[in-house]
C-alpha positions in Angstrom: -3.2 149.1 -81.7 -4.0 146.2 -84.0 -4.4 142.7 -82.8 -5.5 139.5 -84.5 -8.2 137.5 -82.6 -9.5 134.2 -83.9 -13.1 133.3 -83.0 -15.2 130.3 -83.8 -17.3 131.2 -86.9 -20.5 130.0 -85.3 -19.8 132.0 -82.1 -19.1 135.2 -84.0 -22.3 134.7 -86.1 -24.3 134.3 -82.9 -22.8 137.4 -81.4 -23.5 139.5 -84.5 -27.1 138.2 -84.8 -27.8 138.7 -81.1 -26.4 142.1 -80.7 -27.4 143.4 -84.1 -23.9 144.7 -84.7 -22.8 144.4 -88.4 -19.0 144.6 -88.0 -16.9 142.1 -86.0 -14.7 144.9 -84.8 -17.7 146.6 -83.3 -18.9 143.4 -81.7 -15.5 143.0 -80.0 -15.5 146.6 -78.9 -19.0 146.3 -77.5 -18.0 143.1 -75.6 -14.9 144.7 -74.1 -16.8 147.9 -73.1 -19.5 145.7 -71.4 -16.9 143.7 -69.6 -15.1 146.8 -68.4 -18.4 148.4 -67.2 -19.4 145.3 -65.3 -16.0 145.1 -63.6 -16.1 148.8 -62.6 -19.6 148.2 -61.1 -18.5 145.3 -58.9 -17.7 147.5 -55.9 -21.3 148.7 -55.9 -22.5 145.1 -55.4 -20.8 145.1 -52.0 -23.6 147.4 -50.6 -26.2 144.7 -51.4 -29.2 146.2 -49.7 -27.3 148.1 -47.1 -28.1 151.6 -48.4 -31.2 153.5 -47.2 -33.4 155.1 -49.9 -34.6 158.6 -49.3 -37.6 160.1 -51.0 -41.0 159.0 -52.2 -40.7 156.1 -54.6 -44.3 156.3 -55.8 -43.8 160.0 -56.7 -40.7 159.1 -58.6 -42.5 156.3 -60.5 -45.3 158.7 -61.4 -42.9 161.4 -62.6 -41.0 158.8 -64.7 -44.3 157.5 -66.2 -45.6 161.0 -67.0 -42.2 161.9 -68.5 -42.2 158.9 -70.8 -45.7 159.6 -71.9 -44.9 163.3 -72.6 -42.0 162.4 -74.8 -43.6 159.5 -76.7 -46.6 161.7 -77.8 -49.2 159.8 -75.6 -51.4 161.7 -73.1 
């Protein structure tokens, strides 16, 4: 579906520069995807600290750190 959308030239230039996107169509698509994702995540915000975490957070952090080092070539 094709639509014509008029944007302020300065606004669109800022969007393209900030996101690094080269094509206006891609900037609009990225913006709409981001908006949709944020709206879909809103129900998660209702939990706001009411979920209990299970597991060892320090172990998870260590595993994550070691995994990043392994894949980036650092030891």
